[in-house]
DRENSE-708931 format. One record per residue (C-alpha): z, y, x negated; residue number from 1. Coordinates in steps of 0.001 Angstrom, whole numbers, plus 500000, padded with zeros to 6 digits. Each point is the difference from the previous one (the first is absolute). Layout:
! DRENSE-708931
{z = Z, y = Y, x = X, dokol = NUM}
...
END
This chain:
! DRENSE-708931
{z = 818640, y = 307962, x = 256548, dokol = 1}
{z = 502216, y = 502042, x = 502126, dokol = 2}
{z = 498583, y = 503558, x = 499255, dokol = 3}
{z = 497834, y = 499894, x = 503372, dokol = 4}
{z = 502748, y = 498536, x = 502236, dokol = 5}
{z = 502793, y = 502865, x = 498854, dokol = 6}
{z = 497382, y = 502866, x = 500022, dokol = 7}
{z = 499951, y = 500500, x = 496212, dokol = 8}
{z = 497609, y = 501088, x = 497666, dokol = 9}
{z = 501526, y = 498439, x = 496764, dokol = 10}
{z = 502686, y = 497730, x = 498791, dokol = 11}
{z = 503328, y = 501665, x = 500300, dokol = 12}
{z = 502012, y = 498103, x = 497566, dokol = 13}
{z = 497909, y = 499322, x = 497271, dokol = 14}
{z = 502184, y = 499416, x = 496667, dokol = 15}
{z = 497845, y = 502586, x = 498115, dokol = 16}
{z = 501262, y = 503176, x = 499309, dokol = 17}
{z = 497495, y = 502236, x = 502161, dokol = 18}
{z = 501321, y = 503689, x = 499440, dokol = 19}
{z = 498285, y = 499930, x = 503886, dokol = 20}
{z = 503264, y = 498338, x = 501036, dokol = 21}
{z = 502376, y = 502178, x = 498219, dokol = 22}
{z = 502907, y = 500375, x = 502091, dokol = 23}
{z = 502034, y = 503149, x = 499413, dokol = 24}
{z = 503464, y = 498816, x = 501102, dokol = 25}
{z = 503059, y = 500985, x = 498086, dokol = 26}
{z = 499946, y = 497931, x = 497106, dokol = 27}
{z = 496418, y = 499903, x = 498821, dokol = 28}
{z = 499512, y = 503731, x = 500885, dokol = 29}
{z = 503084, y = 500626, x = 497794, dokol = 30}
{z = 498710, y = 498432, x = 497059, dokol = 31}
{z = 496843, y = 501592, x = 500181, dokol = 32}
{z = 501537, y = 503317, x = 500384, dokol = 33}
{z = 502239, y = 498990, x = 496857, dokol = 34}
{z = 496906, y = 499216, x = 497973, dokol = 35}
{z = 498011, y = 503459, x = 501004, dokol = 36}
{z = 503129, y = 502112, x = 499087, dokol = 37}
{z = 500695, y = 498320, x = 496799, dokol = 38}
{z = 496172, y = 500167, x = 498789, dokol = 39}
{z = 499361, y = 503649, x = 501107, dokol = 40}
{z = 503291, y = 500409, x = 497857, dokol = 41}
{z = 498653, y = 498718, x = 497035, dokol = 42}
{z = 502398, y = 497366, x = 499609, dokol = 43}
{z = 498982, y = 497067, x = 497574, dokol = 44}
{z = 501263, y = 496953, x = 501521, dokol = 45}
{z = 500626, y = 498677, x = 503477, dokol = 46}
{z = 501071, y = 496901, x = 501699, dokol = 47}
{z = 499384, y = 498582, x = 503268, dokol = 48}
{z = 501827, y = 496588, x = 500501, dokol = 49}
{z = 500123, y = 497488, x = 502758, dokol = 50}
{z = 500145, y = 496533, x = 501084, dokol = 51}
{z = 496893, y = 498075, x = 499989, dokol = 52}
{z = 497801, y = 500531, x = 503122, dokol = 53}
{z = 501546, y = 503558, x = 501271, dokol = 54}
{z = 496732, y = 502074, x = 499297, dokol = 55}
{z = 500073, y = 501213, x = 496002, dokol = 56}
{z = 496277, y = 499422, x = 499346, dokol = 57}
{z = 499216, y = 501731, x = 503419, dokol = 58}
{z = 502123, y = 502979, x = 499191, dokol = 59}
{z = 498305, y = 500127, x = 496212, dokol = 60}
{z = 496566, y = 499770, x = 501714, dokol = 61}
{z = 500960, y = 502903, x = 502449, dokol = 62}
{z = 501280, y = 502223, x = 496976, dokol = 63}
{z = 496775, y = 499637, x = 498684, dokol = 64}
{z = 498293, y = 501173, x = 502613, dokol = 65}
{z = 502307, y = 503126, x = 500826, dokol = 66}
{z = 499686, y = 501054, x = 496509, dokol = 67}
{z = 497993, y = 503072, x = 499934, dokol = 68}
{z = 496869, y = 501051, x = 497647, dokol = 69}
{z = 502426, y = 501328, x = 497428, dokol = 70}
{z = 501103, y = 496288, x = 499125, dokol = 71}
{z = 498469, y = 497291, x = 497621, dokol = 72}
{z = 501362, y = 496500, x = 501435, dokol = 73}
{z = 499871, y = 497054, x = 497906, dokol = 74}
{z = 501060, y = 496688, x = 501730, dokol = 75}
{z = 500712, y = 497000, x = 498320, dokol = 76}
{z = 501078, y = 497381, x = 503078, dokol = 77}
{z = 500811, y = 496876, x = 497154, dokol = 78}
{z = 502113, y = 501561, x = 497227, dokol = 79}
{z = 500796, y = 496831, x = 498446, dokol = 80}
{z = 497896, y = 500802, x = 497012, dokol = 81}
{z = 501137, y = 500398, x = 496317, dokol = 82}
{z = 500093, y = 503531, x = 498515, dokol = 83}
{z = 496086, y = 499905, x = 498238, dokol = 84}
{z = 499067, y = 498349, x = 503538, dokol = 85}
{z = 502043, y = 503035, x = 502057, dokol = 86}
{z = 498511, y = 502375, x = 498087, dokol = 87}
{z = 496169, y = 499147, x = 500244, dokol = 88}
{z = 500888, y = 499501, x = 503688, dokol = 89}
{z = 501239, y = 503568, x = 500221, dokol = 90}
{z = 497162, y = 501204, x = 497572, dokol = 91}
{z = 497447, y = 498425, x = 502577, dokol = 92}
{z = 501266, y = 501934, x = 503149, dokol = 93}
{z = 499700, y = 503191, x = 497933, dokol = 94}
{z = 496416, y = 499091, x = 499732, dokol = 95}
{z = 500234, y = 499425, x = 495873, dokol = 96}
{z = 497905, y = 497424, x = 498777, dokol = 97}
{z = 501847, y = 497496, x = 497908, dokol = 98}
{z = 499224, y = 497286, x = 497576, dokol = 99}
{z = 502140, y = 496508, x = 500131, dokol = 100}
{z = 500375, y = 500454, x = 496271, dokol = 101}
{z = 501626, y = 503677, x = 500495, dokol = 102}
{z = 503889, y = 499588, x = 498530, dokol = 103}
{z = 502890, y = 501612, x = 501628, dokol = 104}
{z = 499610, y = 503296, x = 497629, dokol = 105}
{z = 496474, y = 500773, x = 501033, dokol = 106}
{z = 500835, y = 499194, x = 503966, dokol = 107}
{z = 502761, y = 502217, x = 499776, dokol = 108}
{z = 498290, y = 502676, x = 498525, dokol = 109}
{z = 496996, y = 500178, x = 501885, dokol = 110}
{z = 502368, y = 499881, x = 503344, dokol = 111}
{z = 501812, y = 502978, x = 498689, dokol = 112}
{z = 497399, y = 502016, x = 499299, dokol = 113}
{z = 497998, y = 499123, x = 503337, dokol = 114}
{z = 503458, y = 501186, x = 501481, dokol = 115}
{z = 500132, y = 503369, x = 498348, dokol = 116}
{z = 496693, y = 500954, x = 500784, dokol = 117}
{z = 500546, y = 499198, x = 503669, dokol = 118}
{z = 503386, y = 502038, x = 500242, dokol = 119}
{z = 497458, y = 502676, x = 498429, dokol = 120}
{z = 498124, y = 499896, x = 503198, dokol = 121}
{z = 502937, y = 500357, x = 502034, dokol = 122}
{z = 500205, y = 496233, x = 501096, dokol = 123}
{z = 503245, y = 497901, x = 500246, dokol = 124}
{z = 499741, y = 496498, x = 499050, dokol = 125}
{z = 501847, y = 497429, x = 502016, dokol = 126}
{z = 500259, y = 496075, x = 499260, dokol = 127}
{z = 501390, y = 497856, x = 502504, dokol = 128}
{z = 501194, y = 496619, x = 498792, dokol = 129}
{z = 500494, y = 497418, x = 503284, dokol = 130}
{z = 501806, y = 496905, x = 499363, dokol = 131}
{z = 502011, y = 501462, x = 496971, dokol = 132}
{z = 502669, y = 497614, x = 499928, dokol = 133}
{z = 497216, y = 497665, x = 498294, dokol = 134}
{z = 499551, y = 502240, x = 497031, dokol = 135}
{z = 500638, y = 498776, x = 496797, dokol = 136}
{z = 502883, y = 501983, x = 497706, dokol = 137}
{z = 497576, y = 500812, x = 497467, dokol = 138}
{z = 497537, y = 501498, x = 502551, dokol = 139}
{z = 502804, y = 502282, x = 502012, dokol = 140}
{z = 501030, y = 501528, x = 496755, dokol = 141}
{z = 496287, y = 500710, x = 499156, dokol = 142}
{z = 499819, y = 502097, x = 503613, dokol = 143}
{z = 503449, y = 501449, x = 499256, dokol = 144}
{z = 498028, y = 501156, x = 496437, dokol = 145}
{z = 497004, y = 501257, x = 501788, dokol = 146}
{z = 502539, y = 502359, x = 502195, dokol = 147}
{z = 501185, y = 501634, x = 496861, dokol = 148}
{z = 496809, y = 501676, x = 500039, dokol = 149}
{z = 500372, y = 503843, x = 501420, dokol = 150}
{z = 499129, y = 503331, x = 499392, dokol = 151}
{z = 503220, y = 502626, x = 499944, dokol = 152}
{z = 500114, y = 500068, x = 503705, dokol = 153}
{z = 498195, y = 496806, x = 501688, dokol = 154}
{z = 499797, y = 496515, x = 499196, dokol = 155}
{z = 496348, y = 498649, x = 499285, dokol = 156}
{z = 500706, y = 496876, x = 501959, dokol = 157}
{z = 501812, y = 499019, x = 503034, dokol = 158}
{z = 501189, y = 496728, x = 500766, dokol = 159}
{z = 500920, y = 498427, x = 503585, dokol = 160}
{z = 501164, y = 496433, x = 499600, dokol = 161}
{z = 499953, y = 497474, x = 503107, dokol = 162}
{z = 502639, y = 497017, x = 499936, dokol = 163}
{z = 502216, y = 497344, x = 501353, dokol = 164}
{z = 503737, y = 500385, x = 499658, dokol = 165}
{z = 499959, y = 497762, x = 497091, dokol = 166}
{z = 498388, y = 503187, x = 497948, dokol = 167}
{z = 503262, y = 501820, x = 500779, dokol = 168}
{z = 502064, y = 497624, x = 498473, dokol = 169}
{z = 497808, y = 499501, x = 496933, dokol = 170}
{z = 500653, y = 504123, x = 499432, dokol = 171}
{z = 503661, y = 499457, x = 500173, dokol = 172}
{z = 499478, y = 497959, x = 496891, dokol = 173}
{z = 501268, y = 502013, x = 496509, dokol = 174}
{z = 496534, y = 499995, x = 498718, dokol = 175}
{z = 498602, y = 502118, x = 502719, dokol = 176}
{z = 502713, y = 502776, x = 499972, dokol = 177}
{z = 496776, y = 502378, x = 498549, dokol = 178}
{z = 497844, y = 499043, x = 502905, dokol = 179}
{z = 502853, y = 500384, x = 502747, dokol = 180}
{z = 500907, y = 503321, x = 498923, dokol = 181}
{z = 496538, y = 501112, x = 500514, dokol = 182}
{z = 499285, y = 498704, x = 503548, dokol = 183}
{z = 501270, y = 503396, x = 501707, dokol = 184}
{z = 499174, y = 499059, x = 503486, dokol = 185}
{z = 499976, y = 496313, x = 501425, dokol = 186}
{z = 499875, y = 498602, x = 503748, dokol = 187}
{z = 501244, y = 496711, x = 501329, dokol = 188}
{z = 497448, y = 498676, x = 503019, dokol = 189}
{z = 502567, y = 498538, x = 502410, dokol = 190}
{z = 498708, y = 497582, x = 502662, dokol = 191}
{z = 499488, y = 500994, x = 503358, dokol = 192}
{z = 502202, y = 500078, x = 502918, dokol = 193}
{z = 499262, y = 498603, x = 503431, dokol = 194}
{z = 499337, y = 503276, x = 501448, dokol = 195}
{z = 497038, y = 500630, x = 497011, dokol = 196}
{z = 499084, y = 496511, x = 500293, dokol = 197}
{z = 498896, y = 501101, x = 503748, dokol = 198}
{z = 498414, y = 503134, x = 498472, dokol = 199}
{z = 498132, y = 498384, x = 497711, dokol = 200}
{z = 498787, y = 497488, x = 501816, dokol = 201}
{z = 499029, y = 502380, x = 502960, dokol = 202}
{z = 498497, y = 502369, x = 497133, dokol = 203}
{z = 497941, y = 497105, x = 498390, dokol = 204}
{z = 498465, y = 498955, x = 503765, dokol = 205}
{z = 499030, y = 503399, x = 500521, dokol = 206}
{z = 498284, y = 500891, x = 496734, dokol = 207}
{z = 498162, y = 496717, x = 500722, dokol = 208}
{z = 498922, y = 501248, x = 503272, dokol = 209}
{z = 502408, y = 498877, x = 502498, dokol = 210}
{z = 500310, y = 502152, x = 503146, dokol = 211}
{z = 501594, y = 497960, x = 502627, dokol = 212}
{z = 503826, y = 499632, x = 500760, dokol = 213}
{z = 502690, y = 498948, x = 497538, dokol = 214}
{z = 498841, y = 496728, x = 498726, dokol = 215}
{z = 503007, y = 498283, x = 498437, dokol = 216}
{z = 502999, y = 499890, x = 502380, dokol = 217}
{z = 503355, y = 500986, x = 498939, dokol = 218}
{z = 500942, y = 496428, x = 499480, dokol = 219}
{z = 497140, y = 499040, x = 497477, dokol = 220}
{z = 500834, y = 503320, x = 498232, dokol = 221}
{z = 503803, y = 498867, x = 499437, dokol = 222}
{z = 499071, y = 496489, x = 498973, dokol = 223}
{z = 496724, y = 501415, x = 497842, dokol = 224}
{z = 502961, y = 502561, x = 498060, dokol = 225}
{z = 502549, y = 497305, x = 499903, dokol = 226}
{z = 497772, y = 497007, x = 498837, dokol = 227}
{z = 498353, y = 502090, x = 497054, dokol = 228}
{z = 502946, y = 502421, x = 499033, dokol = 229}
{z = 498000, y = 503159, x = 500267, dokol = 230}
{z = 497263, y = 499049, x = 497625, dokol = 231}
{z = 496634, y = 501479, x = 500930, dokol = 232}
{z = 497960, y = 497136, x = 498220, dokol = 233}
{z = 502124, y = 497586, x = 502165, dokol = 234}
{z = 499620, y = 502253, x = 503091, dokol = 235}
{z = 496219, y = 499749, x = 499599, dokol = 236}
{z = 499842, y = 496146, x = 499620, dokol = 237}
{z = 502262, y = 499370, x = 502963, dokol = 238}
{z = 498419, y = 502384, x = 502155, dokol = 239}
{z = 496407, y = 499053, x = 499051, dokol = 240}
{z = 500949, y = 496233, x = 501281, dokol = 241}
{z = 501864, y = 500914, x = 502829, dokol = 242}
{z = 496577, y = 501923, x = 501037, dokol = 243}
{z = 498304, y = 496743, x = 499702, dokol = 244}
{z = 502256, y = 497860, x = 501904, dokol = 245}
{z = 500128, y = 502509, x = 502715, dokol = 246}
{z = 496099, y = 500417, x = 500207, dokol = 247}
{z = 500054, y = 495925, x = 499661, dokol = 248}
{z = 501873, y = 499714, x = 503134, dokol = 249}
{z = 498103, y = 502891, x = 501781, dokol = 250}
{z = 502829, y = 502201, x = 500191, dokol = 251}
{z = 499574, y = 504190, x = 499933, dokol = 252}
{z = 503481, y = 500522, x = 498546, dokol = 253}
{z = 502117, y = 498522, x = 496850, dokol = 254}
{z = 502929, y = 498237, x = 501031, dokol = 255}
{z = 502986, y = 498851, x = 497768, dokol = 256}
{z = 498797, y = 496669, x = 500461, dokol = 257}
{z = 496671, y = 500913, x = 498417, dokol = 258}
{z = 502340, y = 501182, x = 497233, dokol = 259}
{z = 501696, y = 496924, x = 499647, dokol = 260}
{z = 496942, y = 497861, x = 499859, dokol = 261}
{z = 498901, y = 502192, x = 497037, dokol = 262}
{z = 503255, y = 499854, x = 498405, dokol = 263}
{z = 499476, y = 495760, x = 500422, dokol = 264}
{z = 496670, y = 500400, x = 497974, dokol = 265}
{z = 501023, y = 501914, x = 497434, dokol = 266}
{z = 502336, y = 498225, x = 497304, dokol = 267}
{z = 500986, y = 502930, x = 498163, dokol = 268}
{z = 501404, y = 501686, x = 502598, dokol = 269}
{z = 502035, y = 497190, x = 501903, dokol = 270}
{z = 502961, y = 499953, x = 497832, dokol = 271}
{z = 500710, y = 503764, x = 500742, dokol = 272}
{z = 499366, y = 499768, x = 504060, dokol = 273}
{z = 502734, y = 497158, x = 500836, dokol = 274}
{z = 503409, y = 501375, x = 500634, dokol = 275}
{z = 502349, y = 500041, x = 496704, dokol = 276}
{z = 501822, y = 496534, x = 500253, dokol = 277}
{z = 503212, y = 501418, x = 498558, dokol = 278}
{z = 500340, y = 501560, x = 503344, dokol = 279}
{z = 499908, y = 496954, x = 502051, dokol = 280}
{z = 502331, y = 498219, x = 497303, dokol = 281}
{z = 502458, y = 503361, x = 500195, dokol = 282}
{z = 499741, y = 499420, x = 503889, dokol = 283}
{z = 500560, y = 496347, x = 499942, dokol = 284}
{z = 503089, y = 500444, x = 497517, dokol = 285}
{z = 501489, y = 502802, x = 502416, dokol = 286}
{z = 499760, y = 497388, x = 503056, dokol = 287}
{z = 501249, y = 497168, x = 498059, dokol = 288}
{z = 503029, y = 502476, x = 498622, dokol = 289}
{z = 500645, y = 500692, x = 503951, dokol = 290}
{z = 500098, y = 496442, x = 500975, dokol = 291}
{z = 502375, y = 498858, x = 496745, dokol = 292}
{z = 502323, y = 503212, x = 500718, dokol = 293}
{z = 500341, y = 498675, x = 503875, dokol = 294}
{z = 500640, y = 496462, x = 498817, dokol = 295}
{z = 502224, y = 501088, x = 497734, dokol = 296}
{z = 501809, y = 502631, x = 502402, dokol = 297}
{z = 500487, y = 496940, x = 502728, dokol = 298}
{z = 501258, y = 497660, x = 497647, dokol = 299}
{z = 502827, y = 502407, x = 498990, dokol = 300}
{z = 500431, y = 500974, x = 503451, dokol = 301}
{z = 500455, y = 496105, x = 501016, dokol = 302}
{z = 502420, y = 499326, x = 497027, dokol = 303}
{z = 501747, y = 502695, x = 500915, dokol = 304}
{z = 500588, y = 498895, x = 503706, dokol = 305}
{z = 501067, y = 496661, x = 498554, dokol = 306}
{z = 502522, y = 501427, x = 497756, dokol = 307}
{z = 501373, y = 502297, x = 502817, dokol = 308}
{z = 500555, y = 496474, x = 502165, dokol = 309}
{z = 501239, y = 498519, x = 497547, dokol = 310}
{z = 502772, y = 502339, x = 499134, dokol = 311}
{z = 500429, y = 500295, x = 504147, dokol = 312}
{z = 500827, y = 496088, x = 500063, dokol = 313}
{z = 502250, y = 499956, x = 497278, dokol = 314}
{z = 501908, y = 503204, x = 501493, dokol = 315}
{z = 500475, y = 497956, x = 502953, dokol = 316}
{z = 501199, y = 497080, x = 498531, dokol = 317}
{z = 502640, y = 501708, x = 498069, dokol = 318}
END
């Protein structure tokens, strides 16, 4: 591939959530700080939401790697499980042996006993649920009941939920008012602005071993931002393809034309890469309005001149 051509040690724009490429720009670092502060405060429910591809899973992995030895972390990447299955997954993450025939009562009891033992050892247990917008209603209520377990001063289980904006809409329903009241810390992971896209691209390049001058031109970065709307996953897709296009042409820098070629090869990005059509329609409408106004003005001016001439002829005749 292009690694040797650009002097790289590894591929800089992989889609897998590799924490070695974590970029501590404002939005991601703020989200991580919110999580660390909330967990250290002993809060029961914490929520991080963001659009698809904004890096929620990467932040989740970074959090798991950042927490110290006083934490026991449980990670469930796919919470689309009904209560019994979810409790079995949590029990397995806690190191408990489970039987497929164990019912909810027995699973809940064994999990509770394990959480109490860990708290006695001075451990804080953190459950991270990724893609939480997919969790069934009954399972979400099961998680809420687990967070009811507490000592006089501390929760036995803290839950961090990562999900898409649909989860926020779901929580606005009346049936979730009990859960929503318990979410004391939350953060919305916004897309990158143009300057952050520039910093993001350069960070990943240097993390992959790039040491030369700026690889992506100013125009290339602007088009990357506009066409991806600042979504990191889409930036990765286009940046990777643009580098391939540049490499195929024997170039040492990434220009705007290389990004444009990448856009043409990526169907999911093409609709967002085009300038909004309503702007063109609006401009055409304004131009048409100017022409019509000029024509109407000319018509009334000519009509006024004819009327004045007729009045003058009639006055002479009299």
